[in-house]
N, C-alpha and C positions, 0 to 999 in steps of 0.2 A: 642441491637440486640444479637442472642445466637452466642455464643462462638463457634459451632459446625457446624454449615452452614449457607451459604448463600441464598438469593432466590432474582432474577430478573425476572422478564417477556420481552422478546422478544421486545416492541415497549416500554419497560423504558431504554432502552442501547441508550446510544450515537451514532448518526447518523450522519458519515459521507459522504459525497458524494464523488466518488471515481475519473471519469470520466462525459467523453462526452454522453455513453450511456447511462447513469441512473444507472449503480452500484452504492448501497449503504454499505458502511461496518458496522455493529454492533459489536464493541467489545467485544468481551465476556472473553477471556482471562483476557485482562486488566482491566475489569469490576474486576473480581475475585482476579486477581495477581494470577492466575494458572500457577507454572513452570516446571511441569511434561510434558506439551503437548500442542502443538499448538491448538487453537480452535475459531472459528469466525464464527460468522452468516451474510450473504448477502443479501439485498434487494433490490428485484425492483417497484418499485410503479406502472410505468407502463407493459401492453404487449407489449411485443418486447424489453423490456429494459433485459442489461444485469444482470444475475444473478450470475455470476462466470465470473472472468477475463480472458481471453485467454493467455495461459501462459503453460511449462511445466516446469517441479520439475527435475533438471539436477542432483543433488545431492544425489541422495537417501531416498526422502523425501516420505513418503507413506501417500496417503488423502484418507479418507471419506468422503463423501458427502451426506446428509441427504436432501429432501425437506420435510419442515417443515408445508409448506402450497403453497396453487397455483399447480403452473404444471410448469415442464421447459424442454426446449430442450436440452442433453449436448450434443456435438460436441466432441468425444473422437477419437483424430487419423480423420479417413476417416470417421468413422462412425457417424449415430446422435440418439439419443439413448431419447423417449417420457418418461420423469418421473413425474408421479404426486404423490403429497401428499404420503407420507409414504415410497416414494422409497429412498434406500442404493445405490450409486456409488462409487464403491472404483477405486481406478485409479492409476497406479505401478508408480513409478517413469520412468520419459522420456517420460511418454505420455502426449502428447500436447490435453488440455481440458480445457471447456469453454462453458459456459451455457447462455440460454436467457430466460427471462420469457416467459411463454405462458396463463399467468391471470396477473392481476393488483396484486399487493402485494405478487406477489410469495416470499419464503423465503427458503434461504438455509444455512442451519449449515456444515461448511467444520473440520473437523479434523485431526490433522497430527504431524509426527515427524519424524523424520533421522534416518534412518536403523540405529541400533547397536551404538545409540551414547547417551548420557545422555540430555536429553530437554536443550537448553538454548534460554530462551526469546529474539527475536530479539531485538538488541540494536535500533532500528529504527521504532518503532510503533510509536513515536512520531512524527516523522517526515510524515508518514503517517496522521495520527492524524491532523495535521499543516497543510498539502495541505487539505484536509476535510474541516478546520475552513475555509481556504484561499476563498475553491468553495461554502462556503455557507455564504461568506463576513462576517465572522470572522478572519478580518487581525490580532488585535494583539492577539488573542488568539492562534491563528496558529504561530505567529513569537514566542511566549514564549513557545510553545510547543517545535519548530524546537530547538530555543538557548539554553533551556535545556537540548535538547538531546545531542547537541554539547558538549555543558559546561562538560556532563556527560561522552565524549567519545572524550576528546580532540585531541589525538592524530588517531582515522579514519580517513579516507578523505572522506568519504560517505557523512557525516554529515555536513561537511565544506562545499562541495558541492554543496549540497539540501540547505543549507543556502543561496549558493550564487544564486539560484535561484529560492528563494524564494524572497529574495530582490530586485532579478531583474523585478521579475513579479510585486513588488508592487511599482516599481519606485523607489527604494534605489541603487542608482547607486554605491557609493563610498564604501557602505557598501557589496555591489554584489563583488565588484574586490577585495575587502580584502580578503572576503570569498574564493572565487575562487583561489585568488594569495595562499591562507595556503591550499590549496588541492593541488594545483600546486606542493607545496613544499613536501607534506607528499606520493603525488602518480603522477607522473609527465604525465607520458606517456597514462596513463587512462584517467586522466580528459581531457588531452589536447586532445585526441580523442572523450571523449563524449562531452566537449566544443564546439567542433565544428560543432556537427550535432543539439545538443541541442535547440530547438526553444524559451527557455527563454531567450536565451540571443540576438537574433534578433534584439532587439531594441540597442543593443550595440556594434556590428558587426563593425560598423565603427569608433570608442573609439581607437585612439588608445593604452590606455593603457588597453584595454581588448585581441588586437590585440598582445603587448607585452608579456602578459600573457600566453595566448593561441599558441605564438609561429606562430603567421597567420599573 
């Protein structure tokens, strides 16, 4: 492989299902280990599937979306925008955004970074990938991704919380309780609030150990 560049085609990238609306994450930043800016692609296999998740960047992130192929309808606050292939959509921080594919196979590239700050890759990309593996039926690959992310960031509550969610989804009660307990030790109020409403823990709500951890 040449030292000065790398090449990958969209359909050669890893593929991780994200939600129940057909959104599929195609990690670009992770593929090339880009450390200067955030960049990822998303695809929708079917017309009507989501191709950009609904969200608003509240912490000063600028984002540009490029429709690589197909056609999408973007919802930007209260506006709907038709976006055929070749369209650039720039979204300012705080604006709610999302997009749905209007053609099967639609693909959108997202590029972004936080204003005025040196870009730092999210430590939780591996968690995103882990749950994607799980949705695709690759449980052990997903568990490995998340456990490695937690091991790399042992003092951050988010990793332990997500590991608890993963264990709960896969029926590992004791491991879920242990990970959740550690998350509560690191960030009691927020973790208890999130655990109280997260459906991943529905099968454990009557467990006395769970109630003791979340204070319910």
